C-alpha positions in Angstrom: 31.6 -27.9 -40.2 35.2 -28.9 -40.5 36.3 -32.4 -39.4 34.0 -35.1 -38.3 30.4 -33.9 -37.4 30.0 -35.8 -34.1 26.9 -33.9 -33.0 24.8 -34.7 -36.0 26.2 -38.2 -36.2 25.6 -39.2 -32.6 22.6 -37.1 -31.3 19.1 -38.2 -32.4 16.4 -35.6 -33.4 14.7 -35.9 -30.0 17.7 -34.8 -28.1 18.5 -31.8 -30.3 14.8 -30.7 -30.1 14.9 -30.8 -26.3 18.1 -28.7 -26.3 16.4 -26.1 -28.6 13.4 -26.0 -26.3 15.6 -25.1 -23.4 17.2 -22.1 -25.1 15.9 -19.0 -23.3 16.3 -16.3 -26.0 15.2 -15.9 -29.6 18.6 -14.8 -30.7 20.1 -18.1 -29.5 17.5 -20.1 -31.3 18.0 -18.1 -34.5 21.7 -18.6 -34.3 21.3 -22.4 -34.0 19.0 -22.5 -37.0 21.8 -21.1 -39.2 24.3 -24.0 -38.4 23.0 -26.5 -40.9 19.8 -27.6 -42.7 19.0 -30.3 -40.2 19.2 -27.8 -37.3 17.1 -25.3 -39.3 14.4 -28.0 -39.7 14.5 -29.1 -36.1 14.6 -25.6 -34.7 11.4 -24.8 -36.6 9.8 -28.0 -35.2 10.8 -26.8 -31.7 9.0 -23.5 -32.0 5.8 -23.3 -30.0 5.1 -19.5 -29.9 4.8 -16.9 -32.7 4.4 -13.1 -32.5 3.0 -11.5 -35.7 2.4 -7.8 -36.5 -1.0 -7.3 -38.2 0.3 -4.5 -40.5 2.1 -5.2 -43.8 0.3 -8.3 -45.2 -0.3 -10.4 -42.1 -2.6 -12.8 -44.0 0.4 -13.7 -46.2 2.7 -14.1 -43.1 0.2 -16.5 -41.6 0.2 -18.7 -44.7 4.0 -18.7 -44.9 4.6 -19.4 -41.2 2.1 -22.2 -41.1 4.2 -24.1 -43.6 7.4 -23.7 -41.6 6.3 -24.1 -37.9 4.1 -27.2 -37.5 4.1 -27.4 -33.7 3.1 -23.9 -32.8 0.6 -23.8 -29.9 0.6 -20.0 -29.1 0.1 -17.1 -31.5 0.1 -13.4 -30.6 -1.1 -11.0 -33.4 -1.0 -7.3 -32.7 -2.3 -4.7 -35.1 0.0 -2.1 -33.5 3.2 -4.1 -34.4 4.3 -3.2 -37.9 6.1 -5.8 -39.9 7.2 -6.3 -43.5 8.4 -9.2 -45.7 11.9 -9.9 -44.5 14.8 -9.3 -47.0 17.4 -12.1 -46.4 20.8 -10.8 -47.2 22.9 -13.3 -49.2 19.9 -14.8 -51.1 20.2 -15.3 -54.8 18.3 -12.9 -56.9 16.0 -15.6 -58.2 15.0 -16.6 -54.6 14.2 -13.0 -53.8 12.2 -12.6 -56.9 10.2 -15.7 -55.9 9.4 -14.0 -52.6 8.3 -10.8 -54.3 6.2 -12.8 -56.8 4.6 -14.6 -53.9 3.7 -11.3 -52.3 2.4 -9.9 -55.6 0.3 -13.0 -56.2 -1.2 -12.6 -52.7 -2.1 -9.0 -53.3 -3.5 -9.8 -56.8 -5.6 -12.6 -55.3 -6.8 -10.3 -52.5 -7.7 -7.2 -54.6 -7.9 -8.4 -58.2 -5.3 -5.8 -59.3 -1.6 -5.9 -60.2 -1.1 -2.2 -60.4 -0.6 -1.7 -56.6 -3.9 0.0 -56.2 -5.1 -2.4 -53.5 -7.2 -1.5 -50.5 -5.9 -0.7 -47.1 -7.5 -3.9 -45.8 -4.6 -5.8 -47.4 -2.4 -4.5 -44.6 -4.6 -5.9 -41.7 -5.4 -9.4 -40.7 -8.7 -10.4 -42.2 -11.1 -13.3 -42.0 -9.2 -15.0 -44.8 -6.0 -14.8 -42.7 -7.8 -16.1 -39.7 -9.1 -19.0 -41.7 -5.6 -19.8 -43.0 -4.3 -19.6 -39.4 -7.0 -22.2 -38.3 -6.0 -24.4 -41.2 -2.3 -24.2 -40.6 -2.0 -24.4 -36.9 -4.1 -27.4 -35.8 -2.4 -27.6 -32.4 -3.3 -24.1 -31.4 -4.1 -23.6 -27.8 -3.6 -19.8 -27.2 -4.5 -17.0 -29.6 -4.3 -13.2 -29.1 -5.8 -10.9 -31.7 -5.0 -7.4 -30.4 -6.8 -4.6 -32.3 -7.3 -6.7 -35.4 -10.2 -4.5 -36.5 -11.0 -6.4 -39.7 -11.8 -9.6 -38.0 -15.5 -10.4 -38.0 -17.8 -13.1 -36.7 -17.2 -15.2 -39.9 -13.5 -15.5 -39.2 -14.1 -16.3 -35.6 -16.7 -19.0 -36.5 -14.1 -20.6 -38.9 -11.5 -20.5 -36.2 -13.7 -22.1 -33.6 -14.7 -25.0 -35.9 -11.0 -25.9 -36.7 -9.2 -25.1 -33.4 -10.9 -27.4 -31.0 -8.1 -27.4 -28.5 -8.2 -23.6 -28.0 -7.8 -22.7 -24.3 -7.0 -19.0 -24.3 -8.5 -16.3 -26.6 -7.8 -12.6 -26.5 -10.0 -10.4 -28.7 -9.0 -7.0 -27.4 -10.2 -4.3 -29.8 -11.7 -6.7 -32.3 -15.1 -5.8 -33.7 -16.6 -9.3 -33.6 -20.2 -10.0 -33.1 -22.4 -12.3 -31.1 -22.5 -15.1 -33.7 -18.7 -15.5 -33.5 -18.6 -15.6 -29.8 -21.5 -18.0 -29.7 -19.6 -20.3 -32.1 -16.6 -20.3 -29.8 -18.8 -21.2 -26.8 -20.4 -24.0 -28.8 -17.3 -25.7 -30.1 -14.3 -24.7 -27.9 -15.2 -26.8 -24.9 -11.7 -26.5 -23.4 -11.7 -22.6 -23.4 -10.3 -21.3 -20.0 -9.2 -17.7 -20.6 -11.2 -15.1 -22.5 -10.5 -11.4 -22.9 -13.2 -9.1 -24.3 -11.7 -5.6 -23.7 -13.0 -3.0 -26.2 -15.1 -5.5 -28.1 -17.8 -2.9 -29.0 -19.7 -5.2 -31.3 -20.7 -7.7 -28.6 -24.0 -7.7 -26.7 -25.4 -9.8 -23.9 -26.6 -12.3 -26.4 -23.1 -13.4 -27.4 -21.7 -13.7 -23.9 -24.8 -15.5 -22.6 -24.5 -18.1 -25.4 -20.8 -18.5 -24.7 -21.5 -19.1 -21.0 -24.0 -21.7 -21.9 -21.6 -23.4 -24.2 -18.2 -23.5 -22.5 -19.0 -22.1 -19.1 -17.9 -25.2 -17.3 -14.3 -24.8 -18.5 -14.0 -21.0 -18.3 -11.6 -19.9 -15.6 -10.7 -16.3 -16.5 -12.9 -13.5 -18.0 -12.0 -9.9 -18.8 -14.6 -7.3 -19.9 -13.9 -3.6 -20.5 -15.6 -0.9 -22.6 -18.3 -3.2 -24.0 -21.2 -0.8 -23.8 -23.8 -3.4 -24.7 -22.8 -6.0 -22.1 -24.8 -5.6 -18.9 -25.8 -7.4 -15.7 -27.6 -10.0 -17.9 -24.2 -11.4 -19.0 -22.8 -11.6 -15.5 -25.9 -13.4 -14.3 -25.3 -16.0 -17.0 -21.6 -16.2 -15.9 -22.7 -16.7 -12.3 -25.1 -19.5 -13.3 -22.8 -21.4 -15.7 -19.2 -20.6 -15.0 -18.8 -22.4 -11.6 -15.0 -22.8 -12.2 -14.3 -19.1 -12.8 -11.2 -17.9 -10.9 -10.4 -14.5 -12.4 -12.8 -11.7 -13.3 -11.8 -8.2 -14.6 -14.6 -5.7 -15.1 -14.3 -2.1 -16.4 -17.8 -0.8 -17.3 -20.3 1.8 -16.3 -23.1 -0.5 -17.4 -22.4 -3.1 -14.7 -24.3 -2.7 -11.4 -24.6 -4.5 -8.1 -26.9 -7.1 -9.5 -24.2 -8.5 -11.9 -21.4 -8.6 -9.4 -23.7 -10.1 -6.8 -24.6 -12.9 -9.3 -20.9 -13.7 -9.9 -20.1 -13.7 -6.2 -22.9 -16.0 -5.4 -22.3 -18.4 -8.3 -18.5 -18.5 -8.6 -17.2 -19.8 -5.2 -13.7 -20.5 -6.6 -13.1 -16.8 -7.5 -9.5 -15.9 -6.6 -8.9 -12.6 -8.6 -11.4 -9.7 -8.8 -10.6 -6.4 -10.5 -13.4 -3.8 -10.6 -13.6 -0.4 -12.2 -17.4 0.1 -12.3 -18.6 3.4 -11.1 -22.2 2.2 -10.5 -21.2 -0.6 -8.1 -21.5 0.1 -4.4 -20.9 -1.4 -1.0 -23.7 -3.9 -1.6 -21.7 -5.7 -4.2 -18.5 -5.7 -2.1 -20.4 -7.1 0.9 -21.6 -10.0 -1.3 -17.9 -10.6 -2.4 -16.8 -10.7 1.3 -19.6 -13.1 2.3 -19.3 -15.5 -0.7 -15.8 -15.3 -2.2 -13.9 -17.0 0.6 -11.1 -18.0 -1.7 -10.3 -14.5 -2.9 -6.6 -13.8 -3.1 -6.4 -10.6 -5.2 -8.8 -7.6 -5.1 -8.3 -4.4 -7.1 -10.7 -1.5 -6.8 -10.3 1.4 -9.2 -12.0 4.8 -9.3 -14.9 3.9 -7.0 -16.9 6.9 -5.8 -19.5 4.9 -3.9 -17.4 2.4 -1.9 -17.0 3.1 1.8 -15.4 1.4 4.8 -18.5 -0.9 5.0 -17.4 -2.8 1.9 -13.8 -3.3 3.2 -15.1 -4.4 6.5 -17.0 -7.3 4.7 -13.9 -8.2 2.8 -11.7 -8.2 5.9 -14.2 -10.4 7.7 -14.7 -13.0 5.0 -11.7 -13.0 2.6 -9.1 -14.5 5.0 -6.9 -15.7 2.1 -6.5 -12.2 0.5 -2.9 -11.6 -0.4 -2.9 -8.7 -2.9 -5.0 -5.5 -2.5 -5.1 -2.4 -4.7 -7.1 0.7 -3.8 -7.0 3.4 -6.4 -8.9 6.7 -6.3 -11.4 5.3 -3.8 -12.1 8.6 -2.1 -14.5 7.5 0.6 -12.3 4.8 2.1 -10.6 5.8 5.4 -8.2 4.4 8.0 -11.0 2.3 9.5 -11.5 0.3 6.3 -7.8 -0.4 6.0 -7.7 -1.4 9.7 -10.4 -3.9 8.9 -8.3 -5.4 6.1 -5.2 -5.5 8.4 -6.9 -7.3 11.2 -8.8 -9.7 9.0 -6.4 -10.4 6.1 -3.2 -11.2 7.9 -1.8 -13.2 4.8 -1.6 -9.9 2.8 1.7 -9.7 0.9 1.1 -6.9 -1.6 -0.6 -3.5 -0.9 -1.0 -0.5 -3.2 -2.8 2.7 -2.2 -3.1 5.3 -4.9 -4.9 8.6 -4.5 -7.1 7.5 -1.6 -6.9 10.8 0.2 -8.8 9.8 3.3 -6.4 7.0 4.2 -3.7 8.2 6.5 -1.0 7.2 9.0 -3.2 5.2 11.3 -4.5 2.9 8.6 -1.0 2.0 7.4 0.2 1.6 11.0 -2.3 -1.2 11.4 -0.8 -2.9 8.3 2.6 -2.9 9.9 1.2 -4.4 13.1 -0.8 -7.2 11.7 0.4 -8.0 8.1 3.8 -9.5 8.9 4.1 -11.3 5.5 4.0 -8.0 3.5 6.6 -8.2 0.7 5.6 -5.2 -1.5 4.1 -1.8 -0.6 3.2 1.0 -3.0 2.0 4.4 -1.7 1.1 6.9 -4.5 -0.2 10.4 -3.9 -0.8 9.7 -0.2 -0.4 13.1 1.4 -1.8 12.0 4.8 0.5 9.1 5.4 3.5 10.2 7.5 6.7 8.8 9.0 5.0 6.9 11.9 3.3 4.6 9.4 6.5 3.5 7.8 8.1 3.2 11.3 5.5 0.6 12.1 6.0 -1.1 8.8 9.8 -1.2 9.4 9.2 -2.8 12.8 6.7 -5.4 11.7 7.2 -6.3 8.0 10.6 -7.9 8.0 9.9 -9.6 4.7 9.4 -6.4 2.7 11.3 -6.6 -0.6 9.8 -3.7 -2.6 8.8 -0.2 -1.6 7.3 2.4 -4.0 6.7 6.0 -2.9 5.3 8.7 -5.2 4.4 12.2 -4.2 4.2 11.3 -0.5 5.0 14.8 0.9 4.8 13.8 4.6 7.3 10.9 4.4 11.0 11.8 5.2 14.3 10.4 6.2 13.1 8.9 9.5 10.7 6.6 7.7 13.3 5.4 5.2 15.8 4.8 8.0 13.3 2.6 9.8 12.6 0.7 6.6 16.3 0.2 6.0 17.0 -1.0 9.5 13.9 -3.3 9.8 13.5 -4.6 6.2 17.0 -5.7 5.3 15.8 -8.0 2.6 14.7 -5.0 0.5 15.5 -5.5 -3.2 13.6 -2.6 -4.9 13.3 1.0 -3.7 11.5 3.4 -6.0 11.0 7.0 -4.8 9.6 9.9 -6.8 9.0 13.5 -5.8 9.2 12.9 -2.1 11.0 16.1 -1.2 11.6 15.4 2.5 13.7 12.3 1.8 17.4 13.2 1.6 20.9 11.7 2.1 20.3 10.3 5.6 17.6 7.9 4.5 19.4 6.6 1.5 22.7 6.3 3.4 20.9 4.0 5.8 19.6 1.9 2.9 23.2 1.5 1.7 24.4 0.4 5.1 21.6 -2.1 5.9 20.0 -3.3 2.6 22.8 -5.3 0.9 20.3 -7.2 -1.3 19.1 -4.0 -3.0 19.3 -4.4 -6.8 16.9 -1.6 -8.1 17.1 2.0 -6.9 15.0 4.8 -8.4 15.3 8.3 -6.9 13.5 10.6 -9.4 13.4 14.3 -8.6 14.4 13.9 -5.0 16.0 17.3 -4.5 17.8 16.5 -1.2 19.6 13.4 -2.4 23.2 14.0 -3.3 26.6 12.2 -3.8 26.8 11.1 -0.1 23.8 8.9 -0.6 25.1 7.2 -3.8 28.6 6.7 -2.2 26.9 4.7 0.5 24.8 2.7 -2.0 28.0 1.9 -4.0 29.7 0.6 -0.9 26.9 -1.5 0.3 24.8 -2.6 -2.6 25.3 -4.3 -6.0 22.7 -2.5 -8.1 21.5 -3.7 -11.5 19.1 -0.8 -12.1 19.6 2.9 -11.1 17.5 5.9 -11.9 18.5 9.3 -10.4 16.8 11.5 -12.9 16.3 15.1 -11.7 18.4 14.7 -8.5 20.4 17.9 -9.2 22.7 17.5 -6.2 24.2 14.4 -7.6 27.5 14.8 -9.6 30.5 12.9 -10.7 31.5 11.6 -7.2 28.2 9.8 -6.6 28.1 8.1 -10.1 31.8 7.2 -9.8 31.0 5.4 -6.5 28.3 3.5 -8.3 30.6 2.6 -11.1 33.2 1.2 -8.7 30.7 -0.7 -6.5 28.1 -2.0 -8.9 29.7 -4.0 -11.7 26.4 -5.7 -12.6 24.7 -2.4 -13.4 22.7 -2.8 -16.7 20.3 0.2 -16.6 21.3 3.8 -15.7 19.2 7.0 -16.0 21.1 10.2 -15.0 19.0 12.6 -17.1 18.8 16.2 -15.9 21.9 16.0 -13.8 23.6 19.4 -14.4 26.7 18.6 -12.4 27.5 15.3 -14.1 30.5 15.3 -16.5 32.9 13.2 -18.5 34.8 11.9 -15.4 31.8 9.8 -14.4 31.4 8.4 -17.9 35.0 7.3 -17.9 34.5 5.4 -14.6 31.2 3.9 -15.8 33.0 2.6 -18.9 35.7 0.9 -16.7 33.4 -0.4 -14.0 30.1 -1.3 -15.6 30.7 -3.5 -18.7 27.2 -5.0 -18.5 25.4 -1.7 -19.1 22.7 -2.1 -21.7 20.5 1.0 -21.3 21.7 4.5 -20.5 19.8 7.8 -20.4 22.0 11.0 -20.5 19.4 13.5 -21.7 19.7 17.1 -20.4 23.2 16.5 -19.0 25.0 19.7 -20.2 28.6 18.8 -19.1 28.9 15.4 -20.8 30.8 15.6 -24.1 31.9 13.4 -26.9 35.1 12.5 -24.9 33.1 11.0 -22.0 30.8 9.3 -24.3 33.6 7.6 -26.2 35.1 6.2 -23.0 31.6 4.9 -22.1 31.1 3.2 -25.4 34.7 1.8 -25.6 34.1 -0.7 -22.8 30.3 -1.1 -22.6 30.1 -3.4 -25.5 26.6 -4.7 -24.6 25.0 -1.2 -24.9 21.5 -1.5 -26.6 19.9 1.9 -25.9 21.3 5.4 -25.5 19.2 8.5 -24.9 21.2 11.8 -25.2 18.7 14.6 -26.1 19.6 18.2 -25.1 23.2 17.4 -24.4 25.0 20.4 -26.0 28.5 18.8 -25.4 27.6 15.8 -27.6 27.9 16.4 -31.3 27.4 14.4 -34.5 30.8 12.8 -33.9 29.6 11.5 -30.5 26.4 10.1 -32.1 28.6 8.3 -34.8 30.8 6.9 -32.0 27.8 5.3 -30.3 26.4 3.8 -33.6 29.7 2.5 -34.8 31.2 1.4 -31.5 28.2 -0.6 -30.1 27.4 -3.8 -32.1 24.3 -4.5 -30.1 22.8 -0.9 -30.3 19.0 -1.0 -31.0 17.9 2.6 -30.2 19.6 6.0 -30.1 17.5 9.0 -29.1 19.0 12.3 -30.3 18.2 15.6 -32.1 17.9 15.2 -35.8 20.5 17.8 -36.7 23.2 15.8 -34.9 22.9 12.8 -37.2 25.2 12.9 -40.2 24.2 11.4 -43.5 26.9 8.7 -43.1 25.4 7.8 -39.7 21.9 7.6 -41.2 23.1 5.3 -43.9 24.9 3.1 -41.3 22.2 2.8 -38.7 19.1 4.8 -39.7 16.8 2.2 -38.3 18.0 2.5 -34.7 17.9 6.3 -34.5 14.8 8.0 -33.0 14.2 11.8 -32.9 12.5 13.6 -30.1 11.3 16.3 -32.6 12.0 16.4 -36.4 12.7 20.1 -36.3 15.3 20.2 -33.6 
């Protein structure tokens, strides 16, 4: 720094650390760490969270990171995230050789070979890496090990013995055994959150031992695709996990007996998600009778639930706020009416593919659930305009509406929502072919708080609708993919009226051309993500105008745009300093563009 360094002279470490903790982006923190050595040291001390890819020598990464970040409390390791040893530009050759030597030493230690013929396990987090993690991060409270398939019970036992303050553990896709889980239950007495999705090596023995050990502290449990975990485990959970608040079950080996045990033994249960094909109304009746604090209930793919179960929930779960019904074929209007009359605090409702629920059921929601803030109707062919007319009259607090493949809902319904729910912020509509300009014009006139609008493949929506939206709303997110009646006039109105727009999808708009791109460049400088694929009239000229002023652009998809050439692709890459992803045909990328920004370019198909 030039002149007198007043910041480092006057501010103590504690103040600078607090400033770093309040930074809301990784980029800002990284920039601060480059100011001086003191700031680098303090920024490392302020880090409490790390994300590590478990491909490309994660064991080595864990060892390196544990020396640099002493105060980390949360670590997320995901086998699907690929990483590599970073090459730091500007380093002296000797420093880089030290890093390479360190990597080679690690591989030699791991495989006993220096000729590069090491086993593939070197690229996945192992028990050795987990042991190093436990040694290096003594303050660890939250750990996620996603699809780390080389982790075994030995590594988990080592972790449990050294990380005594662990509160959250995610083992999704890890092939750990009962011994490891039992060790966690025995030692980690503060464990509150446990996810066991796709842990195929576990049986009832491990989960029962864990419930005996740390059941008093456990508040959240997730089980999915664990074929050896049965009702026996849930009986142990019901007996020992009295503080359990969240339970997620996805298994064909769980029956009424297990769910009944949890309902009876866990009176504080607030969140219940079930995808268990062998569970029937009997279990749901027990939930309604016992789980009086239930706030969220999600039922997926139930072929044996009927209105009887929903009647019990409506009668007993008066605090229910969030309900999801997905592919529950035997539920009807009567069941939904029971929820509406009994659960008047309901704020979120999603109905997906429940073909026997129709207009009458949703009308009752509009009449009795006055606090509804979000409504999602997916593949509901029997729900018509009258249902949303009632919602518009009764649910004045509605902020988000999602409609997918609802063939009986048209403009009258959307007009009623627009006039009655003027606090609407999100409107997502897909393949609702009866909705046209009239409904969306009403939204533009009445819903001035709207920030997200998605109208995908709505054939009757045209420029008139977007002109109204541009005049009445300040959108941040717009998706009009497949609305073939929309052209330059509609998008130009958005460009003039929505200066805060940061996401735009105009794919498959055959009437959209360069004129709209020019106006977008002038009016939407905050645009970060744009999808132009299948727009045949957009050319390099329009693209250059867009790029010229949208300096924050990070993502651009332009596949199957015949008017965009290699020159247009090069313009995007060279003109956008923040660009992170460009989707385009391979033959449109010149060798120079590849050299300049090969890492940000993605190809739809290598042979195009």
